[in-house]
N, C-alpha and C positions, 0 to 999 in steps of 0.2 A: 668441840668435844661434847659428846652426849653422855648423859648419865642414865643408864637403863634402870629406872625405878630403884632408887637407893635401897640396898639390902633386899631387892626383890627376888634374887635367886634363892637365897637362904637367909636365915636369921642373921648371920654374921657375914660381913663383906669379905672377910678373909677366906671364907669357905668356897669361893669361886676358884676352882683349881685347874680348869682347862677351858679353852674356847677356840672357835675356828670360824672363819668366814666361809660362806658358800661361794662357789666359783663365780657367780654373777655379782657378788659384792652387796647384794640386797638383804641377805639374811646373816645372822650370826648366832651360833649355837654356843651355849655356856653350860658347864656342868660342874657339879660339886658332889659332896657325899649324899648319895641317895636320890638325886634329881637331875633332870636335863630340861633346859628351857631354851626356846628359840624366839628371837626377837627380830622385828623388822628394823633395819638399820636407820631408815629415814625417820620413821615415827617414834622409834624406841619402844614401841608397844609389843608386849608379849603375845605371841601367836600360838605357841604350843608349849605344854608342860607335861612331863610324865615322870613317874618314879622309876628308879632303876636298881636301887640297893637290894630290897627284899627279895624280889624274884630272882635276880642274878645271883645273889649270895646263896640262896637256898638251893639253887640248881647246880652250884659249883662246889660247895663244901661236901666232904664225905660224911659229915654227921649233921644233917639239918636240924635235928632236935636240940643238939648242944648249941648250935649257932643261934637258933631262935631264942633259946633260954638266955643266952648271953645278951642278946639284943634287948630283950624285955627287962631283965634284971638290972642292966646298966643304964637303962634309959637311952641307949644308943651311944653313950659316951665312949664305949670301947671301940666304936667304929667311927663316930663323928668327931674326929680330932684325936683319937687315941692311937696307940702304936700299930694297930692293924691296918689303918687306912688314913690316907690324906685326901680321901675323896676320889673322884674320877681323875686319873693322872693323864689321860689322853682322850680327846674327843675329836673326830674328824668327819667332815662331810665327804661323801663320794663325789667324784667329778660332776655327775649329773644331778647332784643335790637330792636324790631320792632316798638315800640311806645315810645312817650315822654309825660309825664305829666308836663305841664307848668302852674304855678300858678302866678296870679297877683292880685291886690286888688279887682278885680271884678269877681274872680272865677278861676276854673281850666279847662284847655283845653287839651284834649288828642289828640295827633297828630301822623300821620305816620312819622316815623323817617327818611325816605328817601325823601318823597315828601313835608313834612310839612303840608299836607292837614289835616284839622280837622276831626277826627272820631266822637267824641262827646264832649260836654262840660258840666260842672256842676257848678251851682250856686244856692243857696237857697234863696237869697235875691237880690233885685235890687238896694239896697243902696250901693254905692261904698265907698271905703276908708278902708275896713277891711284888714285883713292879712290872706291869704290862704297858707297852706302848704299841700303837698301830698306825700304819699309813696306807692309804690307797695309792695305787699307781696312777699317774695322770691320765693314762688311757682307760682307766676304770676296770682293767682286767684282773688285777691282783689286789689282795689285802695282805700286807706283811705285818706280822705280829712278833714282837720281841718280848720275851719273858726273862727278867732277871730274878732268879729264884730267891726265896727267903733264906735267912740264916739256917733254917731247918731243912732246906731243900736246895742246896747249892747246885746239885747235879741237874736241876731242871732248867738251868739257863740255856736258852736256845732261841732260834729264829724259825718261824714257820711262815711259809708263803701259801696263802689260800686262794682258790678261785673265788673272786669277790662276789660272784653271783650266788653260789650255793655253799660256800665254806669248805669245799673239798680241799684237802691238803695236797699241794703240788710239790713242795720242796721243804726239807727240814735241814737245818744246820745247827749243831753237828749231827751227822747221822750216827756216828759212834762217839758218845760223850766222853769216854775214857781217853785222856791224853789230848783232847782237842782244845783249841782256844775257846774260852767261854764267852759268848756274847754278853754285852752289858751296855747300859747307857742309851745312846741315841740311835735312831734308825731313820733312813731316808731312801727314797727312790728318785732317780734323776728325772728332770722335766721331759725327757724323751722316752721314759719308761724302759730304758735299756740296761740300767745298772741299779743294783741294790747295795747300799753301804751300811755297815754296822760296826760298832766298836767292840773290843774284847776287854775283859778284865785285866789282861796282861799289857794293855797299852797299845794295841794295834787297831788299824782301820782296815776292815775286809771289804773288798769290792767284788760283787758277783755279777755275772752276765745273766740277764733275765731270760735269754733265749735258751741257754743250756743249763743254767744254774750252776755253772762252774766258777770256782774261785779264780779270778783273773789277776787281782792285785792285792798286795799286803802293804799298807802304808803306815806312816807314823800316826798314832792315835791321839785321842783327846777326850773331850766331853760332848761337844756338839758338832754337827756337820751340816753343810749346805752345798749342794751341787751347783755348778755353773749352768746357765740356761742351755749351753751347747753340750753339757755333759763331759767336757774335756778336763775340767779342773774341779777341785773341791776346796772349800774353806773349812778348816778344823780349828776349834778353840780349845784352849787348855788353861789350867791355872797359871802356868809359868810363862808361856809364850804369847798369851792373849789370843792371837789368831795367826794362822799360817795359810797361805795360798799354795796349793800343791798340784802339780801336774799328775794326773792319774796314770798316764802311760808309763812314765819312768820314775815316779815318786819324788821328783825334784821339788824342793821348796823354792818357789819362785819369789815369794815376798812374805815378809813377816810384819805384822802390825804391831807398832809400838805407839806409845802416847806420852805426852808431856805430863800427864796426870795419872801415873800408874795405879794409884790407890783406887781410882774409879773403875778399873777394869781387871786388874790382876787379882790372883788368888780367889777367884770366884769359880765354883764348880757348876757345871750344867747351865751356863748362861744362855739366854735366848740368842738365836742367830738366824738371820734371813739374808738372802741374796736377791737384789732387785731384778725384775724381769729383763731389763736391758743389759745386765751383767756388769754395770759400772760401779755399783755400790754394795757394801755389806753393812748391815745394821747389827750391832753387837750390844747385848744387854749389859748394863753396868750397875753400880750401887746406887741406892737412893733414887730409884725410878729414872735413872739416866739411860739414854741410848746414844752410843757413839757410832759415827758413820765413817767407814773406811772406804776411800776412793780406790777401788781395786784396779780399775783400768782407765 
């Protein structure tokens, strides 16, 4: 286990709110309120550091002067640990490790991984306080961004798929917000870059075909999801059932994960979830820094 310069990301260790390995496993990017830092995994030495809060915030809010005044008068406390922000809620490397997608409550900023310079940004509303998460497709073509609107802007809940190169919007769901299922929570693209999955606030999992962007399947929902390496199944976690293995084609629940120690995994919302590349194991986050392993196949 390596310790990357204790408290080196920010003043408080709890401020590290998102991280991601590069595809070659040699770099790790870590983000928190207002800052992104990249470390070499072997040496644990910091290689890159750049601020993200001020520029991103001022370009995304509809009233920059008001925001700037709030930041100065509060000493940053309204943002750093306050109700407006828990820091960067999502940071992802592009498959070729040249770019980073950094999400905060006011949108998604795509940046050069070496210089930190912003290449483009995306936000579809000027009301701050929502939750943005983003994922690159494994083939590097797409950047999918899910926005869960704030309490003041619930109608802004949606998924946008961008051309990862230039930020051009290719697909938006829902196209007509009124009466549609509202996206919320987790977002994933399968390892073959053929399917996009997202949850809805009504408890469903929507699966879209990335070739036509048509909705192909509506499955039982939950909090977190992970696609199988072959894209034929998905694991979904929830507070009650812990985890379910579901066939995407017919929606059948193939297997349900239970444990002899339910307190360690049940009744947890948005628990971390990962599927091993060989498809045999699922890793599920639990309480008190525990990870439980489910032998899926």
